[in-house]
C-alpha positions in Angstrom: 49.0 14.8 93.1 50.3 18.3 94.1 53.7 16.8 95.0 54.0 14.8 91.8 53.1 18.0 89.8 55.8 20.0 91.5 58.4 17.3 91.0 57.4 17.0 87.3 57.8 20.8 86.8 61.2 20.7 88.5 62.2 17.3 87.1 65.8 17.9 86.2 66.4 20.0 89.3 65.1 17.4 91.6 67.3 14.7 90.0 70.3 16.9 90.5 69.4 17.7 94.1 69.0 14.0 95.0 68.3 13.2 98.6 70.5 15.8 100.2 70.0 18.8 97.9 73.6 18.7 96.7 74.2 21.1 93.8 77.5 22.8 94.2 80.4 20.6 95.4 82.4 21.5 98.5 79.9 22.8 101.1 81.3 24.1 104.3 79.9 25.0 107.7 79.7 28.6 106.6 78.0 27.7 103.4 76.0 24.5 103.9 74.2 22.7 101.1 70.5 23.5 100.6 67.7 20.9 101.0 64.1 21.1 100.1 60.9 19.3 101.1 58.4 18.3 98.4 56.0 21.0 99.7 58.7 23.7 99.2 59.4 22.5 95.7 55.7 22.6 94.9 55.5 26.2 96.0 58.7 27.2 94.2 57.2 25.6 91.0 54.2 27.9 91.3 56.5 30.9 91.4 58.2 30.0 88.1 56.0 28.7 85.3 57.7 27.7 82.0 57.0 31.2 80.7 55.6 34.3 82.4 51.9 34.8 81.6 51.1 38.0 79.6 48.9 40.7 81.2 45.3 39.5 81.5 42.8 41.1 79.2 41.8 44.6 80.3 38.1 44.9 79.6 38.2 48.6 80.6 40.4 49.4 77.6 39.5 48.0 74.1 42.9 49.4 72.9 44.9 47.6 75.6 46.6 45.3 73.1 46.6 47.5 70.0 50.2 48.0 68.8 49.4 51.4 67.3 48.1 52.6 70.6 51.2 51.2 72.4 53.5 53.1 70.0 51.6 56.3 70.6 51.6 55.6 74.3 55.4 55.3 74.3 55.7 58.7 72.5 53.4 60.2 75.1 55.3 58.6 77.9 58.5 60.2 76.8 57.1 63.6 76.0 57.6 66.4 78.7 55.6 68.9 76.6 52.4 68.3 78.5 53.6 69.6 81.8 53.3 73.0 83.5 55.6 75.0 85.7 58.1 73.5 88.1 57.1 74.9 91.5 59.6 73.7 94.2 62.7 75.7 94.8 64.7 72.4 94.8 64.3 72.5 91.0 67.7 74.1 90.6 68.6 72.9 87.2 71.1 70.3 88.6 71.4 66.6 87.6 68.8 65.5 90.2 66.1 67.9 89.1 64.2 68.1 85.8 64.8 71.9 85.3 64.7 75.3 87.0 61.8 76.5 89.1 59.3 78.3 86.9 60.2 76.4 83.7 57.5 74.5 81.8 57.6 71.4 79.6 60.1 69.5 81.8 58.2 66.6 83.3 57.4 63.5 81.4 56.2 60.1 82.7 59.7 59.0 82.0 61.1 61.7 84.4 60.1 59.6 87.4 59.7 56.2 85.7 63.1 56.2 84.1 63.2 53.5 81.4 66.9 52.7 81.8 66.4 52.2 85.5 63.5 49.7 85.3 60.8 52.4 85.0 61.4 53.7 88.5 63.1 56.9 89.9 66.8 56.6 90.3 67.2 60.3 89.3 66.1 62.2 92.3 68.7 63.0 94.9 68.6 60.3 97.6 66.8 57.7 95.5 63.7 57.9 97.8 60.8 60.0 96.9 60.5 61.9 93.6 61.0 65.6 92.8 59.0 66.6 89.8 57.1 69.9 89.8 57.3 69.4 93.6 58.2 66.7 96.1 56.0 63.6 96.5 55.5 61.7 99.7 55.4 58.1 98.4 58.1 56.2 96.5 57.6 55.9 92.8 56.6 52.3 91.9 58.3 50.5 89.1 56.1 50.0 86.0 57.6 46.6 85.2 54.8 44.1 85.2 52.2 46.8 86.0 49.9 45.2 83.4 49.3 42.4 85.9 47.6 44.7 88.4 43.9 45.5 88.5 44.0 48.1 91.3 46.9 50.6 91.0 49.1 52.8 93.1 50.3 52.0 96.6 46.7 52.5 98.0 44.5 51.4 95.1 43.2 54.9 94.4 43.2 54.2 90.7 41.5 51.1 89.2 42.7 51.3 85.6 45.7 52.2 83.6 43.6 54.6 81.5 42.5 56.8 84.4 45.8 56.6 86.4 47.4 59.5 84.3 44.9 62.0 85.6 46.6 61.8 89.0 50.1 62.9 87.9 48.8 65.3 85.2 46.6 67.3 87.6 48.9 67.1 90.7 50.8 70.2 91.5 53.7 68.1 92.8 54.0 65.9 89.7 53.3 67.3 86.2 51.3 70.3 87.3 49.1 70.5 84.2 45.5 70.0 83.3 43.2 68.0 81.1 42.2 71.0 79.0 45.9 71.9 78.2 46.8 68.3 77.5 43.8 67.9 75.2 44.8 71.0 73.3 48.4 69.8 73.0 47.1 66.5 71.5 45.2 68.5 69.0 48.2 70.7 68.1 50.9 68.0 68.1 49.4 64.5 67.8 46.2 65.0 65.9 46.9 62.6 63.0 48.2 59.8 65.3 45.4 60.2 67.7 42.6 60.2 65.1 44.0 57.2 63.3 43.3 55.2 66.5 40.5 56.9 68.4 38.6 58.8 65.7 38.0 62.5 65.3 39.1 65.0 67.9 36.7 67.7 69.1 37.4 71.2 67.6 39.9 72.1 70.3 41.2 75.1 68.3 37.8 76.8 68.7 38.6 79.2 71.5 34.9 80.1 71.9 34.3 76.6 73.2 37.7 75.5 74.5 39.6 78.4 76.1 43.3 78.3 75.0 45.8 77.6 77.8 49.5 78.1 77.8 52.1 76.0 79.6 52.8 78.8 82.1 49.1 79.1 82.9 48.0 75.5 83.2 47.9 73.6 86.5 48.1 75.1 89.9 50.3 77.6 91.7 51.6 77.2 95.3 50.7 80.2 97.4 52.4 80.7 100.8 49.0 80.8 102.4 45.4 80.2 101.2 44.1 78.0 98.5 46.0 77.4 95.2 44.7 78.8 92.0 44.2 76.2 89.3 43.4 76.3 85.5 42.1 73.8 83.1 40.7 71.2 85.4 37.4 70.4 87.3 36.9 72.8 90.2 39.1 75.6 88.7 36.2 78.1 88.6 37.7 79.3 85.4 38.4 77.8 81.9 37.3 74.2 82.5 34.3 75.0 84.7 33.2 77.6 82.3 32.8 75.2 79.4 29.6 73.5 78.4 29.2 70.1 80.1 29.4 68.3 76.7 32.7 70.0 76.0 34.0 69.2 79.4 33.2 65.5 78.7 34.9 65.8 75.3 38.1 67.1 76.8 38.1 64.4 79.4 37.5 61.7 76.8 40.6 62.9 74.9 42.8 62.4 78.0 41.1 59.1 78.8 42.1 57.9 75.3 45.7 59.1 76.0 45.5 57.0 79.2 44.4 54.0 77.1 47.4 54.5 74.8 49.7 54.8 77.7 48.2 51.7 79.2 48.8 49.7 76.0 52.4 50.7 76.2 52.8 50.0 79.9 51.4 46.5 79.5 54.4 45.6 77.4 56.9 46.4 80.2 58.1 43.3 82.0 61.1 42.4 84.1 61.3 39.0 82.5 62.6 35.8 84.0 66.0 35.5 85.7 68.4 33.1 87.3 65.8 31.8 89.7 63.7 30.6 86.8 66.7 29.0 85.2 67.3 27.1 88.4 63.6 26.1 88.8 63.6 24.8 85.3 66.5 22.5 85.8 69.8 24.4 85.8 71.1 23.6 89.2 74.2 25.8 88.7 72.1 28.9 88.2 71.9 29.7 91.9 74.5 29.6 94.7 73.9 27.6 97.8 72.9 30.7 99.7 70.4 31.7 97.0 68.9 28.2 97.1 68.7 28.2 100.9 67.0 31.6 100.5 64.5 30.1 98.1 63.5 27.5 100.7 63.2 30.2 103.4 61.0 32.4 101.1 58.3 29.8 100.8 58.6 28.4 104.4 60.1 30.0 107.5 60.3 33.5 106.0 56.6 33.5 105.2 57.3 35.8 102.2 55.1 33.8 99.8 52.0 34.5 101.9 51.9 37.9 100.2 54.5 37.7 97.4 52.7 34.8 95.6 52.4 33.8 92.0 54.7 34.2 89.1 55.2 37.9 89.6 55.7 37.6 93.4 52.7 39.6 94.4 49.2 38.7 95.4 48.1 42.2 94.3 46.3 42.6 97.6 46.6 45.2 100.4 48.5 44.4 103.6 49.4 46.3 106.7 53.1 45.5 107.6 53.4 47.8 110.6 55.6 50.5 109.1 55.9 53.7 111.1 56.7 56.7 109.0 60.2 58.2 109.1 61.8 61.3 107.7 63.0 60.8 104.1 64.7 63.1 101.5 66.0 65.3 104.4 62.8 66.9 105.5 59.8 65.0 104.3 57.6 62.6 106.4 54.3 61.2 105.6 52.3 60.9 108.9 49.1 59.0 109.4 49.0 57.5 105.9 45.9 55.3 105.9 46.7 53.6 102.6 43.9 51.7 101.0 41.4 52.8 103.7 41.3 56.2 101.8 42.6 55.0 98.4 39.9 52.5 97.7 37.0 54.8 98.6 38.6 57.4 96.2 38.6 54.8 93.4 35.0 53.9 94.2 34.0 57.6 94.0 36.1 58.4 90.9 33.9 59.6 88.0 36.5 58.0 85.7 36.6 54.6 87.2 35.8 51.3 85.4 32.1 51.6 86.2 32.0 55.0 84.4 31.0 55.9 80.9 34.7 56.3 80.0 35.4 52.6 80.6 35.0 50.0 77.9 33.9 47.4 80.4 33.7 46.5 84.1 35.1 43.3 85.4 34.1 43.9 89.0 37.7 44.7 90.1 36.5 47.3 92.6 35.4 46.0 96.0 31.8 46.5 97.0 32.9 48.0 100.3 36.0 49.0 102.2 36.4 47.4 105.6 38.7 47.9 108.6 41.2 45.4 107.1 42.3 48.1 104.7 43.4 50.6 107.4 47.1 51.3 106.9 47.3 48.7 104.2 49.3 49.0 101.0 49.5 47.0 97.8 52.0 44.2 97.7 54.7 45.2 95.1 56.1 42.6 92.7 59.6 41.3 93.6 60.8 40.7 90.1 63.8 43.1 89.5 63.5 44.1 93.1 67.3 44.4 93.8 67.6 47.3 91.3 65.4 49.6 93.4 67.2 52.4 95.2 64.8 52.3 98.2 61.9 50.3 99.5 58.4 50.4 101.1 55.8 53.1 100.2 57.7 55.6 102.4 61.1 54.8 100.8 62.6 54.8 104.2 64.3 51.4 104.0 67.4 51.7 101.8 68.6 48.2 101.2 67.1 44.7 100.9 69.0 43.8 104.1 66.9 46.5 105.8 63.7 45.1 104.3 64.4 41.5 105.4 65.5 42.7 108.9 62.3 44.7 109.2 60.1 41.8 108.3 62.1 39.5 110.6 61.4 41.6 113.6 57.7 41.8 112.7 57.6 45.4 111.8 57.3 48.4 114.2 55.4 48.0 117.4 53.4 51.3 117.0 53.2 54.6 115.1 51.0 53.7 112.1 47.2 53.4 111.4 45.6 50.0 111.5 46.7 46.5 112.7 50.1 45.0 111.8 49.8 41.7 110.0 53.5 40.7 110.5 54.8 38.4 113.3 58.3 37.8 114.6 60.1 35.4 112.3 63.2 34.6 114.4 65.7 34.3 111.5 69.4 33.8 112.1 72.0 36.2 110.5 72.7 33.6 107.8 69.0 33.1 107.0 68.5 36.8 106.6 71.6 36.9 104.3 70.2 33.9 102.3 66.9 35.6 101.8 68.6 38.8 100.5 70.7 36.6 98.2 67.6 34.9 96.8 65.9 38.2 96.1 68.8 39.1 93.9 68.2 36.1 91.7 64.8 37.5 90.7 66.3 40.1 88.3 65.4 39.7 84.7 66.5 41.4 81.5 63.7 43.9 81.4 61.8 44.9 78.3 63.7 44.6 75.0 65.0 48.1 74.0 64.7 47.4 70.3 61.1 46.3 70.5 60.0 49.3 72.7 62.4 51.8 71.1 63.6 52.9 74.5 66.4 55.5 74.2 
């Protein structure tokens, strides 16, 4: 039954392949014709349904599919006016930075998730880790197809699109701002749009209840020694902590709602289908022989499909691939990164998670416990539009898809990372590695339509 289903889904393709997998005439010893077993065809059919499924319902966000929220979310995504000071000296005003050190209002979500680059960072010098207010230590993930994920970030430390923005907003290396300043900016600049969707805002202009913050004051500084001084967020010992608990909750709710609007927008971002899908649906000329051979390897000898499964080429689970850290962006190295072993407990303890009062529902996406299998494990990224990325892995230390395939072929690094490596030696030939890289290039789609999303 499984084989008959696969052959039905790939009907025209199978007829063109015949017994010997002949698609393009004139194969040579250097470019042999591909061939497929019924089992391989069945697995490839599962990777390419007739149309890509939309993001599943998000019970944590009742505005997840509200077009008004999505439009507001896009405006927020492109707006740098919520950010505080740039802190790192590498912010030199050049083309690879967002401004000059000390400037405010320079970092938007789109600064590191560049729409024209597939919603990832191709701006920062080196194309590895991102420079915003400061340098980050993990590569910026693409937002294409992010609506398919339940647990977010490389390590799962966020469990919903609505609470994810609190990380970059209140990070001194990203937007370097605070929830109090952001809420006040919403009141000043987006009040009508916000209230038409989410209802009345609290009286954020009342300075007796909500201390006014400026862009130069919000966020944290970066002292040479000692602890940073922060303003406008929990633990600041100042403006936010001095508010009444009900007003603290009101400020947090405003930013949660911004997260829900951003989530509604981000759920619309998709890579789309590409040449692989055309081939899988019967166009035998859509892929070269090398790309077809790579497809067979992907679901068989290469073992890629064990983690990169489903129509978005990700099982959305966490795996340890034995990646030892290395220096990136000249001087940065992320040592001892335990991945989901610390990220998932952070999500479980997050007062904004899907089990909290700020969520519109809990679909049990969080694990009940975090075991040893999460040590050094990171979330499997989708492979659609993968060839457009300027670097790879959570450390950004692999620079090409050739590097990535070679890394997996040799079974990862032998030591130098937390946890137990899941990879094994594959024993691919030079041609097989090249074929796999060729196949990965066929997964590029058109991306989200610019006219629909009003992407500049």
